[in-house]
N, C-alpha and C positions, 0 to 999 in steps of 0.2 A: 504493500500500500504506500502511495506517495505521501511523504511527510509534508506538513504545512511549512512554507517558508516563513521564518521568523528572524528577528534581529538576535545577534549574539548578546549575552548579558554578562556583566562583570560587576563585582563589588571592588571598587578601585581597580586593581589589576588582576584580581582573582576571578577566573571564570565561574559562572553560576550554572549548575547543571539544569537541563530543561525540565527535569521532573522534581526539582526542588520546590517546596510549597511557595517560597517567595517568588520563584520564577513563574510558576503557574498563575499567581496573583497578577504579576506584571503582564503576562500574555493575555489574561482576561481583559485587561485594559487596552493593550496595544493592538489586539486583533480587531478592535473596533475602529482603529485609525483608518482614515481614508487613503493615506499614503501607502503605496505598494510595498510589500515586503522586500522586493529586490532593490528598493531605494533606501529603506530604513535598515541600516546595517548593524548598529550596535547601541546598547544602553550601558552606561557606566554609572553605577550607583555610588553616591557618596556614603561613607561609613555610617553617618548619622541617619541615612535613609530618607531625609526630607527633601533632597534635591538630587538631580542626576544630570548627566550629559548624554544626549542622543547624537549619533553620527549618521548623517545622510549623505549618500553619494550616488552619482550616475555618470559613468565615464569620467570626464575631467571635472565635473561639477561636484563640489563638496561643501557642506555647511554643518556647523555644530549648533545644537539647541541646548540651552541651559533650562531645564524643566523643573517645575515644582511637583513633588510627589504628593498630590492632593489626597491620596488614599491614606498616607501616613501623617498628614497634617490636618487633623480634624479641628473644626471650629466648636467652641463652647458658647452656645447661644445664650445660656443663662448668665455667664460671666462676661460675655462679649470679648472673648479672647481667642487668639490662635497661637499655639505654642506658648501660652502663658502671657502673651503680649496683648495689651488692650487695643481693640480696634472697633470700628463701626461695622456692624454686620447687618445684612438684609436677608431675612428668611424667605426664600423663594417658594417654600412649600405652603405658606400662608397667603390667603387672598387679601389684597389691599384694595381699598375703594378707588384710589387714584394714584397713578404713578406719573412722574414727570417724563414727558417724551424727550427723545434725543434732541429734537429741534429746539427744545426749551432749556437744554443743558448749556449754561453760559460759561464763558471763559473764566469768569471770576469764581465759578463753582469748581472748575478744574484746578485752579490755582490754590484752592484751600485743602486739596487732598493731600494727606500724609501717607507714607508708605510703610508697610510692615518690614521689620528687620530682615526677614528672609528675602523679600523682594529686592531690598537694597543690596544684600550680599550677593545674590546671583547676578544682579544687574552689573555690579562691580566686576565680577568674574568674567562676564561676557565682554565688557568694555576692555578689560585687560587683554583677553585673547585677541579681540579685534584690532587693537592698537599695536600689538606685539607680533602680528602675523601679516602675511602678504594678502590674505583674503580681504574682500571688501564687505562681507556680510557675516552676521552671526544672529542666531535666533535666541530669544529669551522669553520666559513665561512671566506673567504678572497675574495678580488676582483680578478677576472680572468684577466690575462694580455697577451698582445701581444707585444713582444720585450720590455718588461718593462712597457708599457703603459696600463692603465686600459681599458678593452674592454667595449664599450658602444653599446647596442643593440637598436632596434627601440624604439621610444617614450622616448629616453634619459635615458633608464634604464641601470645601470651598471651591467654587468654580474658577478655572484658570483660563487664560487667553494668551496666545502666542503672537509675538510681534517680531518684525525684522529691524535690526540695527544696520545702517549702511554708513560706511566710512567714506566721506568725501576726500579728495586729494588734499595734501597738506597745504596750508597757507604759507606766507613768507616766513613766519616764525616756526615752521615745521610742525604745527599743530593741526589736528583734524576736527572738523565739525562732524558730529554723529547725528544722522537723521533717523527718526522713528517712523517706520513705514508700517501701517496697520493693514493686514490682509483683509480685514472685514470693514470696519468703520473707523476713520481717523479720530473720531470723538472718543472712542473707547480707550485710547492711550495718550490723549493730549496732555494728561497730567504728568507724564514722565519727564517733562522739562523741569518739574519741581526738583528733580534729582541733581540739577546742576550744582547745587551747593554741597551735596554729600558725596557725589561720585568724583573721585580724584584720579588723575593720571597725568604725567608730565607731557604726554602728547595729545591730551584732550583740550580742545578749544571750548566747545559747548555742545550740549544736547539740544536738538531742535525738533519741536513737534508743531503740528498745525491743528487748530480748533475748527474743523470743518466736517460736514457730514459726507465726506468723500468715501464711497464704498467701492472697493476694487472687486470684491466677490461677495455674493450673498446667496446661500441656498434658499430656495423659495419654500422649502419644507424642512422639518427636523430629520428627514431621512438621509443621514450622512453615514458613510462607511466606505469599504474598499471595493464594493461590487459595481458592475457597469451601470446599474440603474440608480446608484446612490450619489448624492452630492458630496463635495469635498469639505473637510473641516478646516479651521483656521491654521492648524499645524501644517497640513498639506499645502495650502495656498502659500503660506509663509516660506516653505521649502522651495517651491517653484519660483517665487519671486526672487529669492536669494540666488538660485541657480541662474536665472535669467540675467540679473543685474551683474553677477560676477563675470559673465561673458561679454557684457557690453563694454564699449570703449571707456578707458579710465579717464573720466571727466566728472566735474562737479555737477550734481543734479540738485534741483530745488523741489521742495514739497509742493510748492504752488504750481509746478509744472508736471506733476506725476502722471497726469493723463496723457502727456506727450511721450512718455517712455514706451518704446516698442515692446518691451517685456510686459509691462502692465496692460497694454492694449491686447496682446495675445492671450494673456491669462484671464483677463476680466470677463465677467458675464453681465456687466452693467452696460446698457445701451448708450449711456452718455460717454463711455470710454471706448468700448469695442463696438463700432458701428458697422461691422463687416457683414451682418446678416440681415435678411429682409425683416421688415417691421413686425410681421406676424409671428416671428420666432421669439418675440419678447412678450412678457406679461408683467405689468406694473414695473417696467423699466429693466427687468432682468430676464435672461434667457430662461424659457419655461421648461427646459429639460436639462438633465445633468451635463450632457455633452462633454464628457471627461477628456476627450481628445484635445480640448483647448488647454488643459493643464498637465500634459504629459511630462514625465521627468526629462525626456529628450525634447527640449524646447524647440528643436528644429521641426519636429512633427507638428507641434502646436502652431509654429509660424507658417508651415505649409498649409495647414487647415485654415488659418486666418486669411492667407492669400487666396486660397481656393473659394472660401465662402464670400470673400470680398468681390472676386471677379464674377461670381454668379449673381450677386446682388446688383453690381454695376450693369451687367449685361441684361438682366431681367428688367431693370429700370429703363434701359435704353429701348428695349423691345416694346415696353408699355408706354413709351413717351406719347404725349397727347398728339403730336404732329403725325405719328404713324397712323393713328386711328382716324385722323381727320383727312389723311392723304387720299387722293383719288383712287390709289391702288387698293386700299383697304375697302373703300366704298364699293369698288368694283367686285371685290370678293363677296361682300355682304349682299349684293344685289343678285338675287337668284335668276332674274330675267336676262342678265347680261352674260355674255361669254367672256371668261377670264382670258385676258391677252397673254401672249408669250412674254411681253415686256414686264407685266405685273409679276408673273411667276419668277422671272429672272431676278428682279429686284428683291423679292421676298426670299428667294434662295440665297442671294448674296448676304442679306441681313442675317439670316439664320446660320449660314456657314461661318461668317466672321464671329458671331456670338459663340457658337459651340466649339469652334477651333480654339478660342481663348480659354473657354472652360476646360476643354480636354487637355490643353497644355498644362494648366495648373493642377489638374487631377493627376496627370502623369508625374509631375514633380512631387505631389503628395505621396503617391504610391512608392516612389523611390525612397522618400524619407522613411516610410513605414517598413517596407519590405527589403530595401537595398537594391531593388530593381523594379521595372515596370510590372504591373499585375498582369498575369496571363490567365484569362478566364477558363482556358482549357484545363488548368490544374485544379480548378475549384472543387471538383468531385473526387480528386485523387486522394489516396490514403496518405501520401507524403505531405500534401498540403494541409490535411486535417491534423 
């Protein structure tokens, strides 16, 4: 029987056996991740078991995630503490009459948020790695918040959220600006600029966030996981953003212009960012199907699909342009009493050929990205192909 692909597990440098109770507990969590097991390589647990490092890689792309082990970090709702430290908690299991919407969450509210000691610690570790390595990105967990209070799920488990830290090239003084890129909603992590006073490094210039409702990716249901019909979670999207940004040209980027990033356009399922698909593919601004090909670990495939869907949209738009339908040739086709002229058929043939030639060209390019060669339909039913 084929074994399920899973990440390697370590406690510091000691391997953890797959049948160890602690390993089974971890797999119970990681099996629900939407990132593929072939990309999620390893988890290295800290000895105190409250945080860990995850290693993700695909060919040349690599990124580390500093994660909070929320199963070991339980919240005490009676005492309003996590690991004995006083914090504001929000019990998500209880109904509340009214909750402040994201659009009403003001900058001054974000500036009042203080961070738990564990958040500060792993954020510092992530900054240290980022500034002391060649990589441009690192991932780090924070506690998810509602109106500034840490959200607590059932069984007193605090909810966590994964964000991307991006290292801009050094300024004249050789220091780096670190951008906080949120894979879900930039409002969720705008408070991290509050850590400018407590996060220290000789190569750190500043931590920059943006207080806007910019959403790179949003699952339109809670159905997230690793299967083809499931949406991706924030960890998965953060990994793919990191992979994409690492391969882009080494240049300074701005949070105000994140929509212009080719990586963000390819990965996003937000119509205001990724406009490559026909309008009926979106519902309430977001793609109405998981369409996981957009966020493949091999970003070249995602880019190929982006170009393919874009060329289809552009050509369909051209075919349906008003002037075509008002043109005498289309009127001739619609008039059953008239004989369709050779000239009309010739023009329509030319329009169709140009359109589908462009679509076919992009489809072939996408096939090569996925298969390494053009797709041969004659192989479809062969045992080798299956």
